[in-house]
PAPA-493241 format. One record per residue (C-alpha): residue in three letters; chain; x, y, z. Coordinates in Angstrom, 1 decimal, decimal comma. Example, Ala and Ser with C-alpha at 12.3 -4.5 7.8 and 13.67 -1.06 7.14 Angstrom:
% PAPA-493241
resn  chain  east  north  up
Ala  A  12,3  -4,5  7,8;
Ser  A  13,7  -1,1  7,1;
***
This chain:
% PAPA-493241
resn  chain  east  north  up
Met  A  54,0  39,2  -45,9;
Leu  A  54,4  39,7  -49,5;
Ser  A  58,1  40,0  -50,8;
Gln  A  58,5  42,2  -54,2;
Pro  A  59,0  40,0  -57,5;
Asp  A  63,0  40,8  -58,6;
Asp  A  63,1  43,6  -60,9;
His  A  64,5  41,0  -63,7;
Thr  A  60,9  38,3  -63,5;
Thr  A  58,5  41,3  -63,9;
Gly  A  57,4  42,8  -67,3;
Arg  A  58,5  43,0  -71,0;
Trp  A  61,9  43,1  -71,1;
Asp  A  64,6  41,1  -68,7;
Arg  A  67,2  43,3  -67,3;
Arg  A  69,4  41,2  -65,5;
Ala  A  69,5  39,5  -69,5;
Ile  A  69,9  43,1  -70,9;
Arg  A  72,6  43,7  -68,1;
Ala  A  74,5  40,5  -68,3;
Gly  A  74,5  41,3  -73,0;
Gly  A  75,4  44,8  -72,7;
Ser  A  78,6  44,5  -70,2;
Val  A  80,0  41,7  -72,9;
Ala  A  79,0  44,6  -75,6;
Leu  A  80,5  47,4  -73,3;
Val  A  84,0  45,4  -72,6;
Phe  A  84,3  43,7  -76,2;
Ala  A  82,2  46,6  -78,8;
Val  A  82,8  49,6  -76,9;
Pro  A  86,7  50,0  -77,6;
Phe  A  87,2  48,9  -80,8;
Ser  A  84,6  51,5  -81,9;
Val  A  86,2  54,4  -79,5;
Ala  A  89,7  53,3  -81,3;
Ala  A  87,9  53,1  -85,0;
Arg  A  86,6  56,2  -84,4;
Leu  A  90,0  57,5  -83,0;
Val  A  91,8  56,0  -86,2;
Ala  A  89,8  57,5  -88,9;
Gly  A  90,0  60,7  -87,2;
Asp  A  88,2  64,0  -89,1;
Ser  A  89,3  62,9  -92,4;
Thr  A  88,6  59,6  -94,6;
Pro  A  91,7  57,5  -94,1;
Asp  A  93,6  56,3  -96,5;
Gly  A  95,7  53,3  -96,6;
Gly  A  96,9  51,3  -93,6;
Arg  A  94,6  53,7  -91,4;
Ala  A  91,5  52,6  -93,2;
Ala  A  92,6  49,2  -93,1;
Leu  A  93,3  49,4  -89,5;
Ala  A  90,1  51,4  -89,1;
Ala  A  87,9  48,6  -90,9;
Leu  A  89,6  45,9  -88,9;
Leu  A  88,3  47,5  -86,0;
Ser  A  84,6  48,4  -86,8;
Phe  A  84,9  44,4  -87,5;
Gly  A  85,9  44,1  -83,9;
Ala  A  83,2  46,3  -82,4;
Ala  A  80,5  44,6  -84,4;
Val  A  81,7  41,0  -83,4;
Gly  A  81,6  42,5  -79,7;
Phe  A  78,5  43,8  -80,4;
Leu  A  77,1  40,2  -82,0;
Leu  A  78,6  38,7  -78,6;
Gly  A  76,5  41,1  -76,1;
Ala  A  73,4  40,5  -78,1;
Gly  A  74,0  36,6  -77,6;
Val  A  74,5  36,7  -74,2;
Ala  A  71,5  39,0  -73,6;
Ala  A  69,4  36,3  -76,3;
Trp  A  70,1  33,6  -74,3;
His  A  70,2  35,0  -70,8;
Gln  A  66,3  36,2  -71,5;
Ser  A  63,8  34,2  -70,2;
Arg  A  60,4  36,0  -71,5;
Arg  A  61,2  33,9  -75,1;
Thr  A  62,1  37,1  -76,7;
Pro  A  65,4  36,4  -77,2;
Leu  A  65,6  38,5  -80,5;
Ser  A  64,5  41,8  -79,1;
His  A  66,8  40,8  -76,3;
Gly  A  69,6  41,1  -78,8;
Ile  A  67,9  44,3  -80,2;
Val  A  67,5  46,4  -77,6;
Thr  A  71,1  45,0  -76,4;
Ala  A  72,7  46,2  -79,3;
Gly  A  71,0  49,5  -80,1;
Val  A  71,6  50,2  -76,6;
Thr  A  74,9  49,6  -76,0;
Tyr  A  75,8  51,5  -79,1;
Leu  A  73,8  54,8  -78,6;
Ile  A  75,1  55,2  -75,2;
Pro  A  78,5  55,5  -75,2;
Gln  A  78,1  57,5  -79,4;
Ala  A  75,6  59,9  -77,6;
Val  A  78,5  60,7  -75,2;
Leu  A  81,0  60,9  -77,9;
Ile  A  79,0  62,8  -80,1;
Val  A  78,2  65,7  -77,2;
Ile  A  82,1  65,7  -76,8;
Lys  A  82,7  66,8  -80,1;
Leu  A  80,0  69,6  -80,4;
Ala  A  81,2  70,9  -77,5;
Arg  A  84,8  71,0  -79,0;
Gly  A  83,2  72,2  -81,9;
Gly  A  83,6  69,8  -83,7;
Asp  A  81,3  68,7  -87,0;
Val  A  79,1  65,1  -86,4;
Arg  A  78,9  62,7  -89,0;
Trp  A  75,4  61,4  -89,4;
Ser  A  75,4  59,5  -91,8;
Gly  A  78,3  57,2  -90,2;
Val  A  76,6  57,7  -87,1;
Leu  A  73,3  55,7  -88,8;
Phe  A  75,5  53,7  -91,0;
Asn  A  77,1  52,1  -87,3;
Leu  A  73,9  51,7  -85,7;
Thr  A  72,4  50,2  -88,2;
Val  A  75,3  47,9  -88,0;
Ala  A  75,4  47,3  -84,7;
Leu  A  71,1  46,3  -84,4;
Ala  A  72,2  44,2  -87,6;
Met  A  74,1  42,1  -85,2;
Gly  A  71,7  42,2  -82,3;
Val  A  69,7  40,6  -84,7;
Phe  A  72,1  37,3  -85,5;
Gly  A  72,9  37,9  -81,8;
Gly  A  69,2  37,2  -81,1;
Phe  A  69,4  34,5  -83,2;
Leu  A  72,3  32,4  -81,6;
Gly  A  70,8  33,0  -78,4;
Ala  A  67,4  31,2  -79,9;
Tyr  A  69,8  28,7  -81,6;
Leu  A  71,6  27,7  -78,1;
Gln  A  68,3  28,4  -76,0;
Asp  A  66,6  25,6  -78,6;
Arg  A  69,3  23,2  -78,4;
Gly  A  68,9  22,9  -74,5;
Met  A  71,9  24,3  -73,5;
Arg  A  71,1  27,0  -70,9;
Pro  A  73,2  29,4  -68,9;
Thr  A  74,5  28,5  -65,5;
Ser  A  72,5  31,2  -63,4;
Arg  A  69,4  29,3  -65,1;
Arg  A  70,1  26,1  -65,2;
Val  A  67,5  23,8  -62,6;
***
């Protein structure tokens, strides 16, 4: 009897790597993103609130970088860049979509330019994370799950 191949070993995407990177991004980036949004509020923050919101946003960007880097490092398809970008993009868009639905349900306005700007930042961190994962693989560093 032939066994079915694992879900992560067939197809374009290494789902196990994306899950690993997405988990890291969700743990590190999303809390910073939500906190930055809460600090900024509905108006343009000023003074200390603006500085805190910027610092929290930077923390979120680093979280997306780490998650994308983990996905790019763990993937076994020789496509670290695309795995990093997809991981960062998806882990930004899913929580963001939930927040947008909540805001619209409460009758609030969504700043679409801010959503698109932050998506651009997340995708840029995905690119950098992809390069980081590729760099680690090129140097012979392998995740413990892939060591032979």
